[in-house]
Structure formats: structure tokens, C-alpha cells
N, C-alpha and C positions, 0 to 999 in steps of 0.2 A: 551278655550272650541271649542273643530270648530264644527260642526253638521248640515248636512247638511237636516238632518229631522225634526231641531228643525223652521221651516218659520207655518208651519201649528199650528190653534188653541189654539193646547190641549200644544206641546208645547214653544209659545211666549213670554211665560213668565218666561224663563230657559234665567237665564241673562250668557255671555258668556265674554270670557276674551281671550284676544290673538287676537281677530280681528278691524282690523278697517276699517269701511268706506266709499268707493272713489267711483269717477265717473272720465268721461271723458264724455265733451259733448259738440258742439257746440257753446257755449254761444260766447258774441258778446265781445270779454274781451278786450275792449274802453271802457264799461256802456253802452256803445247803444243794441241799436235792431234790427240788425242786423242776428241773434242768426243763422241762416245756414253755412253750408259751399259750398264754392259756388265750382262744379267738372267739369273738364273741359275734352271735345271730348278725349276720349286717355290717358284720366289721372289715376292714383291711388294715394289715400291715406289715409295715417295712421288716423287715426280715434283716438287709444291711445295703448299706451304699459306700460308693467309694467313690471316688476324685480321678482325673489319671487314665492312663495307659492300666492295659492288664491283662487276664485270664482266669476264668471260673476251670480250675481243672478235677473239681468232685462235690458234686452236693453225695446227701446222703439225709434221710427224712422217715417217719416215722408219725403216724395219730393212732388212732385205732378205728378197723372194720363198719360198725356197730352204725347201723343207722343211717347205709351206702356215705357211711362219711368221707369214705375218699374220692364222691361227687361233691362233695360237699365247697370243697377248700379247694381250688381253684390259682394256681403259681399264673406270676405273668414277669416277665426280664421285661429289662428296657437295658438300650446298648447307649453311648454319647451323646447322654444327654434326649432324648428319642421320644418326641410326645406322642405315641401309638408303643405299643410291647410287640416285642418281637420273638417274645413265647408265653403263646394265650390256652393256659392248657389246665382241663381241671387235673393235679396231685396228681391221682391213681396212676390215669392216663397218660399221662408223662414216662411214671415206670414200667409200662406197659399191663397193669393191673383193669382192662376196663371194664371186666362185670363187675368192677369193684367189691372184690376179696379178695386176699392176701394170698397169696402164691408164689411155688418156688419160680422161678427159670433166671437163666445166665446162657447173658453174651455178650460179644465184646464192649459195650459202652453202655449196656445198661442190665444190670441183674437185681435183683429179690427176693432175700431168705426171712422167706413169708412177710414182717411189713418192715421188714428192714430192706429200705430202699434206695439205691446204691444207680449213681450218673455219672459215665466219666467221658459223655462227649464235652470237645475243649469250647472255653468260648470267650473269644476274645472278644476286645474293648479296646478301646484307644483315647477316649475323652470319658470314662466313670461308666458306673455300672448299675443299679437297682432293681434290686428282687421288690417282691410279693408275694402278698397273698391272701383273699377273701371266702371269708365263709359268707354266702351270700343266702345261707340257709335259714329258716328259724330256731332250731340248734344249736351250741352253743360247741366250740371246737375246740381240739388243741394241738397243737405241734410241738413235735422233735427235731435238729435243725442241725446241720453243718452247709455252712459253704464254704467250702477249702479256694481262694485264690490266689491272682501271682499277681505282685504290683509289680508289675517294668519303670525302668528308667524311662525309656522312649517303648514308642508306639511298632507294634510289629507291622513286615514291609505283608500285602495282596495279601491279606487275609477275608474273607470272607465276616458274617456275624453267623451266628445260630440263632433259629431259628426253627421254632413247636408251632402246630397249629391243630388243635382239637374240629373233630366233623362229625355230624351223627343225620341222619337219615331212615327215613322207616322205606324203605327201597319195595318202590310194587311192579306185579309183574304187566312187559309192555309186547303189545301185537306187533312184533318184527315182520314184514314182512315174507313169503312167503318164494323160493328161489334152488336151483339145482348150486347143494356146500360141492366143491374140488373130486369129489368120487361122484361125482352128476345125481347124489342123491336132494330131494326135494326134501330142505330143512329152514327155522324162518334162521337169517341174516340180519347181521348189524356191520351197515358197510359208513355207518359216518361216527359214532359214537358217541353219538348227540346224549342220550338217555345215561348212560351208563356212575356208576359212586363218583364222582370226583375226590378223589386223595388228596387233591396239593393243585394250587391256579395261581404264580406267581409269578411278577416283575421285575425281572433285574436281570440280574447277571450272577452265577450264582453255579450253584450245582446240590442235586438232592444226592441225601446224604439215608435213608431208604422210609419206612414208617413201620406201626401198630396196624391189622384189621381185627377186627372184634366183631362175631356176626352175630345173634338171635335169632331162629325164627319154631314157627309150630311147620314148619311142609319139612314131610321124608323125604327120603334120596338124597343122595348125592346136589349141591351146592356151588359147589369148586371150581364148576364151565367152562364159567365166568372169564376174557383175555383182558391180559392188561396192555394199556395203552402212553405212551407217552409223543405228548404233542413237541416236538422242540424250536422252538422262537419263532409261534407260528405257522409254524406247516400243517395244508392242509390233509386230512383222510389218505390214507393210509397212511399213518407213522411210521420211519425207520425200524422204530421202535414200541413194535408187536406181537405180546407174545403170542403165548396157544394155553392157558390153565390158569387159575388161581391158584392149585396146588405146584402151578413146575414156574410163578414167578417167586412164591414164595419156598421153593428149592427141595418141594416133596413131588412124589407124586403118587400116579392114580389113587386119586381120596386117601392120600395120607398111608395107603396101603391097610386102610381100617386098621390105624393103631388105636388096641385098646387104653393104649397109656400118653401120656403126652411127651414131650423132649422140645429140647434146646440146644441150642449148637451155637457157636464165637458170633456168624452173621444171619442164623435164620431159626426159624426154629415154631413149632407147630402145643404151645404153653399150656392154652386151654382147650379139653378136651368134655366137646358134651356127648349126647349117644349116640346110642352107638347105631339111628335108626338116624343119625347127620339134624335132628331136632338140639333146640337148646343152644347151651350160649358155646361159642366154638372163637378162641386165639392164637392168631401167627403175626411173628414178623422178620421182616428181613432188612436190611442195614451194609446201604451202598459203600464199605469203607473201604475195600481194593475196586468198587468198579463204582464211582462215579457217574449222574446223570448230568453233566455241561449243561448249561444253557449260557447264553451270550444277553437274551432282550426277554424268552419268557417260555415256561414251563408251562405245562398242564396234564396234570397222570392221572389218569383214572382205569378203573377198571369195571367189568361186564358182569352187575350179580347174578349168575345163572348165565349159558350160553344167550347170547341175545337180548340176555335182559328177560331171561322168562322163572326170574327169582324173586322169591319177596324173605320182607325180616327185618328184622333192625340193624342197620351195619353202621361202626363206630373204624376211625378209624385217627392215627396221631402219625401228620407225616414230621420227619425231620429236615434241615437242611441248610446249606451255608447261601448266604448273598449279601453284595449290594445294590444301595438305589433302588433301593425298598418306599416310595413316596402314600401308598394309600393302608390304611390300616386290615390287618389282620380279620378274617371274619372273629368273632365272637362266642364265645359257649353260651351263650343266651342262660334263662333262671336256673336254679338249681332244680324245679317241675321238668327244662327241657333236657336233663343229662340223668335226672332218676334211671337206671338202670331195671327192668323190670322180666320178667314170662313171661310167652304171649299169651299167658291168658287171661292177664291183667291192663292188657292195652289201655284199659278209662285212668290210670296210672301216667302215659303220656299225656296230655292235654293236649289241645289246639291242634292236632294230627288228622289230615284225612286219613278216615284208615277204614273209606268205605270199600276198598281195593281187598282187603286184609279179609280172610274164613277165617270166623273164630274157632 
């Protein structure tokens, strides 16, 4: 029996047939203790590949955080012989370390114990899987890893394929039109969502399972008034899933109550906190494990960067979802220079971007 839901405590005693437990790992096959794989500058390595049906159950990885190494290495995963990957993400971002820094956080599908990075998203496949990691920087790197998966005698029915994709944008303030709000007060209005930060745009049938959102800003004051908007199956604005604020979507409230310490829970968290004046680097996550957002043909998920997109900064996201019917390649992650994190005092480290609207 191949059952994706059999891993809960309630179903753990249920015996299964037609399943072989397998692993790819970086262990030293000489019997020695050099248990990492070197990944030289510019090199792509295949962590493992398999044919037939199965499901990845757990991934563990670790490497160095020096020299922005968590951004140097890019994970790509392919299902069922596809020619473009369904997972395209820097290794650190895949595990929620969007600022390239090692931290502790604990959610249901992803946990990091400093640099011990773990993922439990189920990743089924019917005709094979392949995992690759690329180091597209000019410095050599290394990786320790486990990929624990099951080989199945036959494919599971009605299972979407796991997807993850990274995006980054240097968002700038937008001059939205001014009009009366619900209280009759004049303020800027966003009545289209056109200038929002786009977390995910997908075509096919599936369901959205959550995201990480990382922000780096030099602006003082609260940046979290932006609403979340899910346009499902081509619906026009306003969508039927329209939120009330950034921290509200990430299950917080009231500017995260100006917390002095980050926190994490099974389904949501504010796991990296910047300065008390809201400048600096911040991270949050929301996982739709109990409440996936389903779509039949397409999904556009975006969020305002501040109310009516009136804030600026470096915005980075990683979206997670399941789907079938993808025929277009996912957006690529660019070069290492496109991914390298920075503080807002060092904008020259992100070449090729329009910075004219950003005060220094």
C-alpha cells in the first residue's frame, strides 16, 4: 500500500506492502570519514537518480554559511523524466534561510537547527526522479546530504508533483491613485494588484502549499500593511481570496506585536527579525498544510509591498505547491550575483538593477 498520509502517528502502525525504503547520501564510500561531496566552482553534481515510481520523504543537508555559500548552491529536482526542473531554488532559501544566515526554526514541513537543514515535504513521482545541485559561483563549495525516498511497485493515484521556486525583486514605491477608503478617508488605493510583488504564477491543476517571504529594507517604519491576493483560474480583480495585511497573511497581527525575538510554529512563523525600527532583514513563513489553495487551471498569488505598494526594499520569496500539467519552465534563479544578499548600504553588490528610485 502506498499512502502519502500514513506518516501521521495515527497511521504509523499500518503495515505497508510494495514499498522499499532507499537513500542517496554523501557518505564516504571508502569507509573513511570524508562524508561530504566537493562541488567545485561552476560544477553541477547529481545527488541521485532513480527510475520507476516512488516518493521522496525527507531531505537533510548541511554546508558552510561562509561567503554567502547558502546562495551559491542551487537545488534542482526533476520528476518523471521532465526536461525542466520542478524545483529551482538556492539551497538555503529552500530551507527558509533566505538571508544566507544559519538560524533555528521549526515548522511542520521544514526545520533548521542552525545549519542542519531538514525538509519533510512529500515528493511523489511515477517514472523517476533526479536531484542536482549547481555551484555557479567562482568559489569551490561542498555539501553533506541525505535524500530519503521510497520506491513503489506502482504509482500512486491522483498525486500532484511537488514544486518550489525562488523569486527576488528590488521593489520600489508606486504612486497609486488617491481616493476615499471604506471609512471615507482619502488615501492611496490599489484597485488592480498590478504592482504587487508576485510570489507565484502557475498554470495547470494543483494547490498552493505555502511560502517563505524575506525582506531587507532601509526604510524605518512598519512595512507590513500590504494585502495578499490570490487570483484563481483567471479570475479578475478583486479576487475571492483577498487579505488584510502582510502580518495577517502570515498569521500574526499588529506589526507582529513589535516582538523582540523571532518565533516559529508548525504552520507559520516570523523566524528572522531585523531592527526594532523595522529596518534590516526580516523573514516569515506560512504553510497551507490544512488549508491548501486549490486551482483548476491557474493561480496568481501576489502581495502588496506596503499599503498600495508604498514601500521599497529587497523582497525574496520561495513558494511551494503541487500541480500537474506544467508545460512552461519555472523562472530561473539567475547568477550568483543576482542572488547575493546585501544590506541596503551596499546596493552596488546587486548589479544590473534599477536603483534610481531608492534613497541611499
